[in-house]
N, C-alpha and C positions, 0 to 999 in steps of 0.2 A: 700301516703296512706300506712298504715301498719295494720296488724292484730296482736293484742297483748292480753294478759290476762287482764281482767277488773281490775281496781283499782279505789278507790274513787276520786282520783285527776282528773280523766278524766271528761271533760265537757259533761254533759248529756242534758243540755238545748241547744237549743230549739228543740230537736229530735221529729219528728212526722212522723211516717210511714203510717199514715192513719187508723190504727187499734188501737182503744183506749186500748184494753187489753194489747197489746204489748208495747204501750207507757207507760202505767201504770207500767208494769213490770220493764221497764228500770228505771223509775223515783223512784219507791217505793220499789221494791223487789230484784233487782239484787244484791245489795251489801250484803243483808242478806243471800241470797242463796250462794254467794261466801264465806262469813264469816263462815257459818255453814256447808260448804262442801256438800251442797245439789245439786249444779250444778257448773260446771266450765264455767263461762261466758268468751267469747272472743269478743273483740270489734274491729271494723274497724275505725281507726282514721284518721282524716284530721286536722292537726294542733291542736292536743289534743281534738278535738271535736268528739264525737261519731256520726258516720254517718251510722253505721250498727252494728249488734251484732248477736251472736248465743250462745246457751248454750249446753253443753254436760253433761250427767250424766249416771251412770250405771243403768241398768234396766234388765228386763227379759220378755220373752213372753212365753205363754203357747204353748207347742209343738202342741197341738190340733188346734191352730189358724193358723198354717202354712199350706201352700199348701201340698197336699198328696205326690207329687213327691219329695219335700224337706224332709218331715217327714221320708220317706223311707231311706234317706241317713244319718239320724241322730241317735245317741244313744237313747235308750229308757228312757230318762229323762223327767220329767213332765214340767220343765222349761229350757229354753235356754238363756244364757247370751247375752245381746245386749248393744250397746251404744244408748242412747236416745238423739236425736237431738231435744231438748225441744222447742226452739224458734229460729226463724231467721227473722230478719227484717232489712230493709234499709229505711233511711229517704226519704220522698217523693221527696225532692230536688235532690236526687241522684239516684232515681229509673230509670230503663230503660238504664242503663249504663253497665250492666253485673256484677254489684257488688254483687247481690244475688248469682250468679253463683260462683263468687270468694269466698264468704263466705262458700258456700256449699262445694266447693272443699277443702277448708282449713279444714272444719269439717271432711270430709271423710279422708283426709290425717292424721289428728290427731287421728281419730278412728283406722285407719290402724296401726299407730305406737303403739297405746295402745293395739291392738289385738295381737301384737308380745310379749307383756308383761303379759297380762291376757287374759282369754278366752272371746272373743266377736265373735259371729257368724254373726251378722248383725248390721246395723244401722237402727234404727226405728225412725219414725217421726209421730207426730200427727198433721196433716195439720189443720190449723186454719179455712180454708174455701176451697171452690171448686177451686178457682184460685191457692191456694198454693198446693192443691192436684195435679193439672195438672203440676205445676212447678216441683215437685218431680218426677212425672211420666216421664218427659222428660229425666231424668237421670237414668232411669231404675228401680226406686222404684216401687214395686208391692203392691197392696192393700191387707191388712190383714183383717181389719174389719172397716167398715164405712170410716172414714178419717185417719185411722192408716195405714201407709205404711212401707215397709221394703226393705232394699237392702243388700243382703248377702255380707260379706266382700270379698269372693272369686270373686264376680262379678266386683269389682272395684280394687282389689289388684294388678292385672297384669298391669293395666294402670299406677299406681303410681310406681310400681317396675321398669318400663321401664325408668322412668325419672332419 
């Protein structure tokens, strides 16, 4: 198994993560987002079959949405740049094997590498449901608004820099 950038030649059928919105994204939208540079999709492959995926894109958050203790440490800008982890899904046949963790760690590592080239203060994710919200919270993500969570780069950069 390996994580690589998405391309059209990868087998998207019969992927089913159990969430219709994410299945539909993989089947109908992922190649357009990649082609238009809307998102950078990465896929977990097993023999050229997609068994998991995530997307990264540039975004920003309103400083006023951040916790007060963090706002005090930031410059007085209205918006702060972040990486948006747009989607993350694992095929049902492969769930429960730690592959979601594997994809998340890859996304964080790529975000850290990107933060060394352009300004990114945090990784933000819009959790699709309560279960996903809990998944991200296990890794230190904090709630911003409803199901939007964030993890400051400084909170995970030391872990990857040790490796």
